[in-house]
FITOR-384144 format. One record per residue: residue in three letters; x, y, z of N, C-alpha, C, O in turn. Coordinates in pm, whole numbers, padded with zeros to 5 digits, always signed. Layout:
// FITOR-384144
ALAXYZXYZXYZXYZ;...
This chain:
// FITOR-384144
MET-02433+00925+00321-02429+00880+00174-02389+00749+00177-02296+00713+00251;THR-02465+00651+00084-02422+00507+00086-02397+00463-00049-02374+00345-00076;GLY-02401+00567-00145-02378+00502-00270-02318+00618-00365-02284+00722-00308;PRO-02303+00608-00502-02257+00693-00590-02318+00830-00587-02440+00846-00574;MET-02248+00911-00597-02307+01077-00585-02404+01092-00714-02514+01147-00705;ASP-02356+01042-00828-02420+01062-00934-02439+00925-01019-02347+00848-01046;ASP-02574+00907-01057-02629+00777-01108-02607+00769-01272-02636+00668-01336;THR-02558+00876-01326-02551+00878-01475-02467+00772-01525-02427+00696-01437;THR-02432+00746-01635-02344+00638-01682-02259+00696-01795-02305+00778-01876;ASP-02149+00657-01798-02045+00686-01930-01980+00565-01957-02018+00463-01898;SER-01871+00559-02054-01797+00458-02106-01711+00422-01990-01667+00505-01911;ALA-01684+00256-01983-01605+00216-01886-01477+00290-01884-01430+00323-01993;PRO-01403+00325-01758-01291+00355-01766-01180+00259-01768-01199+00140-01745;ILE-01051+00314-01800-00949+00210-01817-00889+00192-01679-00870+00077-01639;VAL-00855+00308-01595-00819+00287-01461-00907+00328-01360-00974+00428-01389;SER-00927+00277-01242-00996+00309-01155-00886+00365-01041-00792+00296-01003;VAL-00913+00500-00993-00829+00548-00908-00908+00561-00755-01002+00637-00732;ILE-00850+00473-00663-00917+00461-00534-00864+00519-00421-00754+00482-00379;ILE-00937+00617-00359-00877+00712-00267-00958+00681-00132-01078+00709-00138;PRO-00911+00629-00013-00967+00588+00115-00955+00729+00184-00864+00805+00153;VAL-01046+00760+00272-01031+00901+00345-01111+00896+00461-01219+00839+00466;PHE-01049+00968+00573-01069+00951+00718-01052+01085+00747-00935+01124+00748;ASN-01147+01175+00774-01161+01308+00824-01044+01395+00750-00951+01445+00812;GLY-01060+01404+00638-00958+01446+00538-00966+01577+00512-00887+01630+00434;GLU-01063+01644+00573-01112+01796+00503-00994+01898+00501-01005+02003+00438;ASP-00882+01865+00568-00767+01963+00542-00696+01938+00403-00637+02032+00349;HIS-00701+01816+00345-00602+01780+00222-00670+01717+00104-00625+01716-00010;VAL-00791+01659+00147-00866+01593+00035-00877+01665-00103-00850+01618-00214;ALA-00925+01792-00073-00957+01863-00198-00812+01900-00295-00824+01911-00417;ASP-00688+01915-00232-00558+01927-00328-00538+01764-00364-00485+01743-00473;THR-00568+01665-00296-00535+01540-00343-00635+01503-00470-00588+01433-00560;LEU-00761+01545-00477-00862+01541-00583-00821+01614-00692-00823+01558-00802;GLN-00777+01748-00681-00741+01830-00793-00620+01758-00852-00623+01753-00975;SER-00503+01694-00786-00423+01627-00845-00434+01549-00940-00366+01547-01043;VAL-00540+01465-00903-00604+01325-00989-00680+01413-01107-00646+01398-01225;LEU-00764+01489-01076-00841+01563-01173-00771+01643-01302-00822+01677-01409;SER-00629+01660-01249-00561+01734-01342-00454+01641-01434-00358+01693-01491;GLN-00479+01517-01440-00426+01435-01519-00409+01435-01653-00510+01468-01716;SER-00306+01407-01721-00282+01430-01893-00380+01308-01933-00458+01323-02028;PHE-00376+01194-01865-00448+01080-01889-00594+01069-01860-00617+01053-01740;GLN-00689+01074-01931-00815+01082-01894-00916+00987-01882-01029+01019-01845;ALA-00884+00868-01912-00963+00754-01908-00961+00673-01791-00919+00558-01775;TYR-01019+00762-01703-01023+00711-01552-01143+00737-01473-01211+00832-01512;GLU-01180+00675-01374-01279+00708-01270-01204+00730-01131-01096+00677-01104;VAL-01265+00804-01059-01228+00821-00907-01324+00777-00812-01430+00838-00797;ILE-01291+00664-00740-01373+00611-00637-01311+00641-00499-01203+00596-00463;ILE-01399+00733-00415-01352+00759-00288-01459+00702-00187-01581+00711-00194;VAL-01373+00633-00080-01430+00552-00008-01409+00629+00145-01304+00625+00211;ASP-01509+00687+00177-01499+00759+00304-01538+00656+00432-01648+00607+00457;ASP-01413+00640+00503-01401+00559+00604-01458+00605+00754-01386+00601+00853;GLY-01597+00649+00757-01657+00695+00867-01594+00833+00907-01556+00853+01022;SER-01585+00931+00803-01546+01064+00849-01654+01138+00916-01772+01130+00881;THR-01605+01220+01028-01692+01306+01100-01670+01466+01087-01717+01550+01164;ASP-01589+01493+00976-01557+01621+00953-01623+01659+00813-01705+01586+00758;GLU-01583+01769+00766-01650+01820+00634-01617+01751+00517-01647+01807+00412;THR-01559+01634+00511-01486+01538+00407-01608+01514+00302-01588+01528+00181;ALA-01709+01486+00343-01837+01428+00260-01886+01580+00176-01925+01579+00059;ASN-01879+01680+00242-01925+01798+00179-01842+01858+00084-01889+01920-00012;ILE-01713+01842+00105-01593+01883+00024-01590+01792-00114-01574+01840-00226;ILE-01609+01654-00087-01622+01566-00199-01743+01584-00302-01731+01566-00424;ALA-01855+01621-00240-01985+01634-00303-01971+01763-00381-02038+01775-00484;ALA-01888+01864-00340-01890+01987-00435-01817+01952-00549-01861+01978-00661;TYR-01690+01885-00527-01616+01854-00663-01699+01739-00736-01669+01732-00855;ALA-01796+01647-00694-01852+01557-00756-01948+01642-00843-01954+01635-00966;ARG-02023+01722-00767-02127+01814-00874-02058+01884-00994-02112+01879-01104;GLU-01943+01948-00976-01902+02016-01090-01832+01922-01184-01846+01943-01304;VAL-01752+01814-01143-01690+01747-01234-01774+01637-01305-01743+01600-01418;ASN-01872+01590-01243-01972+01500-01281-02053+01552-01389-02094+01477-01478;SER-02083+01703-01385-02165+01767-01488-02089+01766-01629-02145+01775-01739;ILE-01966+01755-01609-01901+01757-01753-01871+01606-01790-01912+01560-01896;HIS-01800+01533-01703-01758+01387-01725-01838+01324-01642-01825+01339-01520;GLN-01956+01222-01711-02027+01167-01626-01987+01075-01546-01900+00997-01586;ARG-02035+01062-01432-01985+00971-01316-01826+00934-01287-01780+00828-01245;ARG-01753+01062-01326-01596+01051-01318-01556+01023-01174-01461+00955-01135;ILE-01657+01093-01096-01601+01064-00920-01728+01003-00861-01842+01046-00878;ARG-01693+00899-00793-01794+00801-00710-01765+00816-00587-01647+00834-00554;TYR-01879+00812-00482-01843+00843-00342-01934+00723-00282-02045+00685-00320;PHE-01848+00674-00171-01910+00565-00099-01879+00595+00052-01770+00638+00089;TYR-01972+00572+00126-01954+00580+00283-01955+00449+00344-02036+00363+00310;GLN-01857+00428+00448-01882+00314+00519-01850+00349+00662-01793+00454+00691;LYS-01888+00259+00751-01840+00263+00920-01698+00245+00896-01643+00186+00803;ASN-01633+00322+01020-01484+00308+01011-01439+00187+01018-01473+00118+01114;ALA-01364+00143+00931-01293+00000+00957-01144-00015+00898-01088-00120+00868;GLY-01098+00110+00889-00948+00121+00828-00928+00139+00700-01020+00132+00619;SER-00801+00166+00666-00770+00206+00519-00760+00076+00429-00770+00092+00307;SER-00741-00042+00477-00737-00183+00406-00900-00193+00352-00935-00200+00235;ALA-00977-00192+00458-01119-00218+00418-01158-00122+00331-01234-00159+00241;ALA-01127-00009+00335-01179+00101+00263-01116+00082+00117-01181+00092+00013;ARG-01005+00058+00123-00944+00037-00034-01002-00105-00096-01007-00122-00218;ASN-01042-00197-00008-01097-00313-00054-01253-00287-00103-01302-00357-00191;ARG-01313-00199-00049-01453-00153-00095-01434-00084-00248-01510-00103-00343;GLY-01310+00003-00248-01307+00061-00386-01270-00052-00494-01324-00052-00605;ILE-01177-00146-00456-01154-00249-00548-01299-00319-00619-01322-00331-00739;LYS-01382-00357-00513-01498-00418-00537-01595-00339-00613-01673-00392-00692;GLU-01591-00204-00590-01656-00101-00695-01587-00084-00825-01639-00041-00929;ALA-01485-00117-00811-01403-00058-00955-01448-00107-01083-01469-00227-01098;LYS-01466-00019-01183-01489-00074-01323-01366-00050-01393-01386-00069-01514;GLY-01262-00020-01371-01150-00023-01453-01071-00140-01457-01082-00220-01365;GLU-00994-00160-01548-00917-00297-01568-00789-00281-01501-00726-00381-01467;TRP-00741-00146-01476-00628-00121-01384-00665-00047-01249-00737+00053-01253;LEU-00627-00085-01158-00632-00010-01048-00507+00080-00973-00394+00033-00960;ALA-00539+00194-00932-00446+00285-00871-00473+00342-00759-00583+00397-00769;PHE-00415+00360-00630-00431+00423-00511-00372+00559-00477-00261+00598-00512;LEU-00458+00624-00407-00384+00754-00347-00433+00772-00206-00548+00739-00180;ASP-00356+00821-00116-00399+00847+00001-00439+01009+00014-00375+01092-00050;ALA-00523+01038+00079-00605+01155+00084-00533+01262+00123-00586+01370+00146;ASP-00417+01242+00132-00311+01375+00182-00191+01400+00084-00117+01498+00090;ASP-00179+01290-00013-00088+01296-00100-00117+01355-00226-00232+01398-00240;LEU-00017+01368-00343-00044+01442-00447+00020+01369-00581+00133+01321-00568;TRP-00036+01359-00691+00011+01317-00804+00071+01412-00901+00035+01529-00888;LEU+00144+01387-00986+00208+01482-01083+00112+01464-01212+00060+01356-01240;PRO+00096+01566-01276+00020+01568-01381+00019+01462-01478-00086+01432-01534;ASP+00145+01392-01506+00173+01290-01604+00169+01149-01535+00191+01049-01603;THR+00139+01140-01400+00138+01027-01329+00081+00906-01383+00140+00799-01388;LEU-00049+00930-01429-00133+00800-01479-00063+00758-01622-00047+00643-01662;LYS-00029+00868-01682+00026+00841-01830+00140+00765-01846+00152+00681-01934;LYS+00238+00798-01750+00352+00724-01741+00343+00580-01691+00419+00490-01728;LEU+00245+00568-01606+00235+00418-01544+00140+00352-01639+00149+00229-01643;THR+00047+00412-01721-00021+00318-01804+00052+00304-01940+00020+00206-02008;ASP+00144+00388-01990+00228+00369-02101+00318+00252-02063+00337+00164-02147;PHE+00373+00245-01946+00456+00115-01906+00398-00004-01939+00446-00088-02015;MET+00266-00012-01867+00189-00119-01866+00145-00157-02003+00139-00277-02029;CYS+00114-00068-02095+00105-00112-02234+00220-00160-02319+00206-00229-02420;ARG+00338-00116-02269+00459-00173-02336+00485-00306-02277+00545-00385-02349;HIS+00454-00341-02172+00457-00475-02104+00362-00532-02052+00330-00512-01935;ALA+00296-00623-02142+00211-00708-02112+00220-00808-02016+00119-00852-01961;ASP+00331-00847-01990+00359-00940-01899+00375-00892-01740+00391-00976-01651;VAL+00370-00761-01716+00389-00718-01606+00251-00660-01544+00168-00587-01600;TYR+00252-00710-01420+00111-00671-01345+00112-00578-01250+00006-00557-01190;LEU+00204-00518-01224+00229-00408-01125+00355-00328-01163+00468-00371-01187;VAL+00304-00187-01163+00431-00112-01197+00414+00016-01120+00307+00077-01111;PHE+00548+00059-01057+00546+00163-00969+00665+00267-01016+00746+00247-01106;GLY+00653+00385-00930+00755+00479-00964+00805+00538-00857+00769+00484-00752;ASP+00884+00642-00846+00964+00711-00754+00863+00800-00692+00756+00828-00747;SER+00906+00850-00559+00831+00951-00498+00901+01060-00416+00995+01028-00342;GLY+00861+01179-00425+00897+01282-00346+00837+01305-00213+00743+01229-00188;SER+00868+01394-00118+00808+01438-00021+00812+01567+00004+00882+01638-00069;PHE+00736+01626+00115+00716+01777+00128+00665+01784+00268+00607+01689+00319;ASP+00688+01904+00336+00643+01888+00485+00534+02009+00472+00506+02059+00363;ILE+00479+02051+00591+00383+02137+00580+00408+02292+00561+00321+02379+00553;ASP+00556+02312+00557+00604+02447+00523+00631+02445+00381+00648+02551+00321;GLY+00636+02333+00322+00639+02324+00167+00789+02279+00131+00815+02243+00016;ALA+00874+02281+00218+01008+02231+00200+00990+02071+00129+00905+01989+00161;SER+01084+02057+00036+01070+01926-00047+01204+01859+00006+01295+01922+00058;PHE+01203+01747-00011+01324+01661+00033+01352+01549-00073+01272+01536-00166;ALA+01463+01465-00064+01503+01404-00160+01416+01297-00199+01349+01251-00106;SER+01398+01247-00307+01319+01137-00346+01345+00998-00296+01464+00977-00272;ALA+01264+00898-00274+01260+00781-00200+01389+00706-00273+01472+00656-00198;PHE+01409+00698-00404+01502+00627-00463+01638+00697-00446+01738+00625-00442;LYS+01651+00819-00436+01785+00886-00406+01838+00867-00278+01956+00870-00243;LYS+01722+00846-00202+01744+00832-00047+01776+00689+00001+01856+00665+00092;PHE+01711+00600-00063+01724+00452-00023+01777+00375-00131+01802+00256-00112;GLY+01798+00431-00247+01832+00343-00360+01732+00279-00459+01635+00217-00415;THR+01753+00292-00593+01656+00225-00668+01671+00094-00690+01781+00043-00705;PRO+01555+00028-00693+01550-00126-00691+01618-00171-00814+01640-00093-00906;HIS+01655-00307-00816+01747-00330-00923+01653-00386-01023+01562-00459-00983;ALA+01669-00359-01150+01582-00396-01258+01663-00413-01389+01781-00380-01394;THR+01596-00467-01499+01653-00488-01614+01677-00349-01707+01661-00239-01655;ASP+01707-00360-01818+01700-00245-01890+01567-00208-01916+01546-00087-01927;GLN+01476-00281-01929+01331-00255-01974+01255-00209-01848+01140-00165-01854;GLY+01331-00222-01724+01263-00159-01605+01179-00291-01528+01094-00256-01446;ILE+01193-00402-01542+01157-00518-01495+01229-00551-01378+01349-00576-01388;LEU+01170-00554-01265+01251-00587-01126+01331-00738-01133+01270-00830-01188;LYS+01436-00758-01091+01498-00878-01072+01469-00943-00950+01479-00875-00848;ASN+01434-01065-00940+01369-01128-00798+01297-01023-00730+01357-00978-00632;ALA+01190-00975-00753+01109-00895-00698+01061-00924-00548+01042-00834-00466;PHE+01045-01044-00525+01001-01085-00397+01129-01101-00298+01117-01088-00176;CYS+01270-01133-00369+01387-01109-00265+01416-00982-00238+01467-00957-00129;GLN+01393-00885-00324+01427-00736-00299+01315-00685-00197+01342-00601-00110;LEU+01195-00738-00212+01102-00655-00116+01130-00748+00035+01069-00712+00136;LEU+01213-00853+00040+01229-00913+00167+01324-00804+00230+01318-00789+00352;GLU+01399-00740+00167+01505-00635+00231+01422-00519+00284+01436-00483+00401;ARG+01341-00461+00204+01266-00321+00238+01137-00300+00156+01135-00363+00051;ASN+01044-00233+00180+00922-00201+00112+00977-00070+00033+01000+00034+00095;PHE+00998-00080-00119+01018+00023-00185+00915+00073-00259+00936+00178-00320;ILE+00795+00015-00269+00679+00050-00320+00564+00134-00245+00475+00080-00180;LEU+00578+00261-00261+00475+00342-00181+00329+00324-00277+00331+00316-00400;THR+00202+00320-00188+00087+00284-00237+00058+00369-00344+00024+00313-00448;GLY+00066+00506-00342+00025+00613-00418+00141+00603-00544+00134+00700-00620;THR+00225+00523-00573+00315+00517-00684+00283+00405-00782+00341+00384-00888;ALA+00168+00327-00723+00176+00191-00796+00034+00188-00891-00070+00246-00863;LEU+00056+00118-00988-00071+00090-01097-00055-00077-01106+00051-00133-01133;LEU-00179-00141-01080-00194-00277-01100-00312-00327-01173-00425-00278-01165;ARG-00275-00434-01248-00408-00491-01316-00504-00570-01212-00458-00639-01122;LYS-00609-00558-01230-00718-00628-01131-00700-00759-01145-00751-00823-01053;GLU-00642-00827-01232-00639-00965-01259-00550-01032-01141-00567-01148-01104;VAL-00456-00947-01086-00371-00987-00984-00462-01085-00873-00419-01185-00815;PHE-00562-01042-00863-00661-01078-00751-00727-01212-00768-00797-01262-00679;GLU-00698-01284-00910-00725-01400-00940-00624-01519-00865-00653-01639-00863;LYS-00504-01462-00807-00406-01563-00739-00396-01536-00624-00365-01631-00552;THR-00416-01394-00555-00422-01373-00405-00540-01283-00395-00622-01265-00485;TYR-00539-01223-00264-00642-01161-00216-00602-01007-00183-00487-00983-00146;PRO-00684-00915-00195-00653-00776-00169-00573-00745-00028-00495-00825+00024;PHE-00600-00637+00015-00522-00585+00117-00577-00648+00254-00699-00652+00266;ASP-00504-00694+00350-00541-00772+00467-00592-00668+00560-00509-00589+00606;PRO-00733-00654+00598-00779-00573+00682-00740-00577+00825-00772-00479+00892;ARG-00671-00682+00889-00607-00703+00993-00477-00624+01037-00431-00622+01151;PHE-00427-00561+00933-00295-00464+00941-00342-00338+00953-00430-00293+00880;ARG-00284-00272+01048-00290-00124+01065-00175-00052+00995-00185+00061+00946;TYR-00073-00123+00995+00054-00072+00945+00088-00163+00821+00039-00276+00818;GLY+00157-00126+00733+00236-00225+00632+00139-00313+00550+00178-00414+00492;GLU+00011-00271+00548-00066-00354+00455-00037-00366+00326-00048-00474+00268;ASP+00008-00240+00258+00072-00239+00123+00188-00342+00101+00200-00405-00004;TYR+00271-00354+00209+00383-00413+00185+00347-00580+00172+00391-00661+00090;ASP+00256-00600+00276+00189-00748+00273+00133-00795+00133+00142-00912+00096;LEU+00066-00683+00049+00007-00724-00069+00097-00736-00167+00097-00831-00246;TRP+00210-00609-00169+00314-00637-00265+00408-00770-00278+00444-00823-00383;THR+00435-00809-00153+00496-00952-00158+00423-01048-00210+00465-01120-00300;ARG+00300-01058-00154+00226-01162-00209+00203-01171-00372+00195-01277-00434;ILE+00193-01045-00428+00180-01035-00570+00315-01072-00646+00314-01117-00760;SER+00426-01051-00576+00557-01043-00654+00593-01200-00651+00689-01229-00721;LEU+00529-01312-00578+00543-01429-00595+00488-01488-00717+00538-01591-00761;PHE+00383-01428-00782+00305-01470-00899+00333-01401-01021+00318-01452-01132;TYR+00378-01275-01000+00350-01169-01124+00509-01098-01130+00586-01096-01034;SER+00533-01044-01258+00647-00967-01288+00600-00809-01236+00485-00764-01243;ILE+00698-00751-01193+00666-00621-01138+00758-00507-01208+00880-00525-01214;GLY+00713-00414-01250+00796-00293-01342+00812-00186-01249+00736-00166-01154;CYS+00935-00102-01283+00985+00010-01216+01000+00122-01311+01062+00098-01415;ILE+00957+00235-01292+01005+00358-01352+01072+00450-01274+01033+00464-01158;ASN+01189+00532-01323+01257+00605-01235+01198+00741-01207+01243+00805-01112;ASP+01102+00789-01283+01034+00896-01253+00967+00921-01118+00919+00829-01052;ILE+00965+01062-01075+00874+01092-00967+00745+01079-01006+00712+01140-01108;VAL+00648+01002-00937+00518+01024-00972+00417+01039-00870+00298+01027-00898;MET+00464+01068-00737+00403+01125-00645+00480+01197-00547+00599+01171-00527;HIS+00404+01305-00473+00459+01368-00374+00391+01331-00266+00268+01336-00267;ARG+00463+01285-00149+00405+01252-00013+00418+01354+00074+00521+01419+00094;ARG+00289+01370+00138+00276+01485+00250+00337+01438+00400+00282+01348+00463;MET+00438+01499+00443+00500+01442+00556+00435+01547+00682+00449+01670+00683;HIS+00360+01465+00786+00309+01542+00890+00328+01443+01037+00387+01335+01035;ARG+00281+01488+01127+00297+01412+01273+00229+01272+01245+00284+01184+01310;HIS+00131+01230+01170+00074+01132+01171+00175+01006+01112+00183+00893+01161;ASN+00237+01047+01015+00331+00972+00952+00468+00963+00967+00538+00890+00896;LEU+00520+01048+01074+00656+01074+01109+00688+01016+01239+00803+01030+01278;SER+00609+00958+01307+00623+00915+01439+00723+00807+01418+00735+00737+01317;ARG+00801+00805+01541+00919+00687+01552+00852+00568+01596+00900+00459+01564;ASN+00710+00577+01689+00633+00463+01735+00589+00381+01577+00586+00259+01561;ASN+00560+00474+01485+00487+00423+01375+00618+00302+01301+00603+00189+01255;GLU+00738+00385+01317+00848+00297+01244+00858+00171+01297+00873+00083+01213;VAL+00855+00128+01439+00863+00005+01505+00729-00083+01447+00728-00201+01410;CYS+00620+00013+01451+00504-00080+01404+00515-00130+01279+00463-00238+01252;PHE+00585-00055+01184+00605-00127+01039+00683-00253+01066+00645-00364+01028;TYR+00804-00230+01139+00894-00343+01134+00790-00474+01203+00781-00581+01142;PHE+00737-00459+01296+00664-00568+01337+00567-00650+01236+00548-00771+01225;SER+00504-00526+01157+00416-00585+01061+00465-00633+00950+00392-00703+00880;ARG+00596-00606+00912+00690-00690+00816+00700-00825+00856+00693-00918+00775;VAL+00719-00841+00987+00742-00975+01038+00638-01051+01018+00651-01156+00955;PHE+00518-01012+01070+00391-01074+01079+00364-01113+00918+00333-01225+00880;SER+00381-01005+00838+00357-01041+00698+00407-01138+00626+00354-01202+00535;LEU+00535-01145+00681+00647-01248+00609+00610-01400+00650+00608-01494+00571;LEU+00579-01408+00793+00526-01522+00843+00419-01568+00774+00413-01675+00712;LYS+00327-01479+00786+00190-01490+00719+00185-01549+00551+00109-01631+00500;THR+00281-01483+00502+00318-01529+00358+00374-01685+00341+00338-01776+00267;ARG+00479-01674+00443+00541-01828+00446+00435-01935+00463+00425-02031+00387;ARG+00342-01907+00587+00219-02008+00608+00125-02032+00487+00078-02143+00462;GLU+00102-01927+00419-00001-01942+00306+00052-02008+00190-00008-02095+00127;TYR+00185-01958+00157+00264-02004+00017+00385-02065+00043+00476-02064-00039;GLY+00392-02116+00150+00513-02200+00171+00563-02315+00062+00680-02344+00038;ASN+00471-02359+00016+00524-02458-00105+00582-02376-00229+00688-02406-00284;LEU+00505-02275-00264+00579-02179-00371+00695-02114-00324+00780-02097-00412;ILE+00722-02076-00220+00833-02024-00168+00956-02106-00172+01070-02074-00205;SER+00905-02227-00129+01019-02338-00131+01044-02386-00284+01160-02413-00317;MET+00953-02397-00367+00988-02397-00501+01085-02313-00551+01177-02354-00621;LYS+01070-02200-00519+01156-02089-00582+01290-02095-00476+01377-02008-00483;ASN+01296-02182-00397+01441-02207-00324+01456-02067-00254+01569-02019-00263;ILE+01372-02001-00195+01383-01886-00117+01378-01900+00031+01282-01956+00086;ARG+01474-01852+00096+01496-01862+00244+01478-01725+00317+01538-01623+00281;ILE+01397-01730+00414+01371-01576+00477+01408-01565+00603+01359-01478+00674;HIS+01506-01659+00650+01548-01656+00791+01609-01542+00818+01568-01467+00907;LYS+01722-01513+00739+01807-01396+00766+01727-01250+00762+01757-01158+00839;ASN+01636-01241+00676+01546-01115+00652+01451-01109+00796+01426-01003+00852;ILE+01410-01223+00835+01330-01206+00958+01414-01166+01070+01368-01078+01142;LEU+01541-01220+01100+01619-01197+01190+01673-01048+01172+01691-00983+01275;LYS+01697-00995+01062+01728-00854+01037+01637-00773+01109+01674-00691+01193;ILE+01504-00795+01076+01405-00699+01117+01403-00708+01275+01389-00603+01337;LEU+01419-00848+01355+01395-00841+01467+01510-00775+01545+01497-00724+01657;TRP+01619-00780+01476+01746-00690+01544+01711-00545+01530+01740-00473+01626;ARG+01655-00492+01428+01612-00354+01405+01526-00304+01522+01553-00201+01585;ILE+01415-00389+01548+01320-00364+01667+01408-00350+01795+01398-00253+01870;LEU+01496-00455+01815+01577-00439+01961+01648-00307+01946+01640-00229+02041;TYR+01706-00277+01853+01789-00168+01824+01697-00028+01834+01741+00075+01885;PHE+01586-00038+01786+01507+00073+01800+01471+00097+01950+01476+00215+01987;TYR+01435+00005+02040+01411+00010+02140+01545+00072+02231+01529+00150+02324;TYR+01661+00030+02193+01774+00074+02252+01814+00221+02248+01854+00291+02341;ILE+01795+00255+02112+01829+00416+02090+01721+00503+02145+01734+00623+02170;LYS+01604+00427+02161+01489+00542+02209+01508+00533+02369+01449+00604+02450;LYS+01590+00446+02396+01612+00423+02570+01448+00399+02629+01403+00437+02737;ASP+01395+00344+02549+01248+00270+02596+01266+00131+02665+01253+00032+02594;PHE+01292+00116+02791+01272+00003+02843+01183-00053+02929+01199-00147+03006;SER+01056+00036+02903+00938+00005+02968+00903-00137+02912+00940-00172+02800;GLY+00826-00222+03003+00778-00341+02920+00873-00431+02851+00831-00512+02769;ILE+01011-00422+02882+01100-00501+02820+01083-00656+02815+01103-00723+02714;PRO+01043-00705+02941+01005-00844+02935+00908-00881+02831+00927-00979+02759;GLU+00807-00808+02822+00699-00841+02732+00754-00836+02589+00724-00928+02512;LYS+00833-00736+02548+00884-00703+02437+00965-00829+02383+00958-00891+02276;ILE+01050-00847+02502+01165-00979+02467+01092-01114+02436+01132-01209+02368;ARG+00979-01098+02499+00903-01215+02506+00833-01243+02375+00813-01359+02339;LEU+00790-01124+02293+00709-01124+02189+00816-01153+02076+00781-01230+01987;ILE+00917-01111+02072+01038-01109+01980+01071-01269+01973+01073-01331+01866;TYR+01097-01330+02107+01140-01460+02119+01029-01571+02069+01049-01681+02018;PHE+00914-01510+02097+00795-01585+02036+00796-01604+01889+00774-01711+01833;LEU+00822-01488+01831+00814-01463+01683+00934-01549+01623+00916-01619+01523;ALA+01058-01543+01688+01197-01621+01643+01163-01758+01639+01186-01829+01541;CYS+01099-01806+01766+01104-01956+01782+01004-02017+01702+01020-02128+01650;ASN+00883-01938+01687+00780-01988+01580+00827-01990+01446+00794-02081+01370;TYR+00903-01895+01412+00957-01891+01282+01042-02022+01237+01017-02097+01143;PHE+01136-02027+01321+01231-02135+01288+01175-02266+01307+01206-02346+01219;LEU+01090-02314+01410+01014-02418+01394+00941-02446+01267+00952-02555+01210;ALA+00860-02341+01220+00806-02352+01110+00903-02373+00986+00870-02440+00888;GLY+01003-02320+00995+01102-02338+00896+01135-02478+00862+01146-02517+00745;ARG+01151-02560+00976+01191-02698+00984+01061-02766+00947+01071-02877+00894;LYS+00931-02713+00971+00811-02788+00950+00710-02682+00885+00607-02643+00939;PRO+00750-02649+00780+00674-02524+00696+00532-02536+00700+00468-02431+00698;HIS+00463-02656+00705+00331-02686+00692+00288-02757+00795+00171-02794+00784;GLY+00342-02788+00887+00320-02873+00998+00227-02789+01118+00131-02841+01175;ILE+00269-02668+01139+00236-02578+01254+00186-02461+01214+00231-02418+01108;SER+00103-02395+01271+00057-02256+01263+00190-02169+01336+00247-02196+01441;MET+00214-02060+01247+00348-01992+01297+00292-01892+01411+00366-01853+01502;LEU+00173-01859+01400+00132-01761+01501-00029-01795+01531-00105-01819+01438;SER-00068-01794+01653-00193-01825+01669-00278-01682+01624-00234-01567+01631;CYS-00396-01721+01582-00489-01615+01532-00498-01493+01662-00498-01370+01653;LYS-00504-01573+01771-00520-01451+01891-00393-01350+01879-00403-01230+01854;SER-00285-01415+01899-00166-01336+01899-00158-01219+01793-00142-01099+01811;GLU-00175-01290+01678-00163-01214+01569-00251-01092+01552-00207-00987+01505;LYS-00382-01108+01590-00487-01016+01584-00459-00925+01686-00471-00805+01660;GLU-00417-00967+01825-00362-00868+01911-00259-00749+01873-00269-00630+01901;PHE-00166-00810+01807-00077-00726+01773-00124-00625+01651-00123-00502+01664;ILE-00159-00688+01544-00179-00616+01416-00302-00521+01452-00319-00419+01385;ARG-00379-00549+01547-00500-00439+01555-00481-00364+01662-00569-00285+01695;SER-00335-00378+01754-00280-00277+01856-00272-00175+01820-00229-00087+01894;
């Protein structure tokens, strides 16, 4: 299937919900049902199948036939060759008809009032271009865990829920999970969508870029339940996210160095913190294999960063070859 499952038309939706999926037969039906159960109804669902080889397409087709018979073209399905979640989300952005965009991974769940709470906030704050909420999590046995805000702390915001110095807060950690966010499509007038070169942390890369230009809002309510399983619990994934954060910040500095300098923001300490966390990770894991290569990579990152800090627009912080080799590895 290469296009929408239903060619009928309906009034333009306000929100486009974009779901990238790859071999999601185990959970995509639950994810879809959580979207279709929203109290806010002015939305469309864009599912981008990133080259699935299981029963994903058939499961989605069954939902689309039933739902689209009542709500014309509520679900639209697109298939592409496997290119990664960033490319899939970008395809969804390209196809979106809504003014606002929301994203949900094909194994996570929304609460019934998720879209209502996020859109209500956007309606109250015309100057906010991205809003996000808290998230809970559960495992394969159904056990629930503390929310992200309770576990890691709530981002600092005004009484109206507007983040204070959003970019600086994001330098410390990524507190915006993709499935908790709603953004205005207009943000892509000043920056670009998800960077397809990243396999990890592509959302963090986008949020930091958006925070340089636009105000970000936060609501304290849980709006998503994240399914925890072996693919997102790996300790190896953790260090990959750290490396991706380093590359993201280096790339952002290279691309928006003038703007960052104008805001008098220095990110040296944050880069060093992440590099120390990477070293600590290898220490506690007792993983001493390939230590010379790892130290060389970290040294390469640090040296290039500080050279660029003195001449932010004079040199490239990373060669394209080195960047691609890590990000796509």
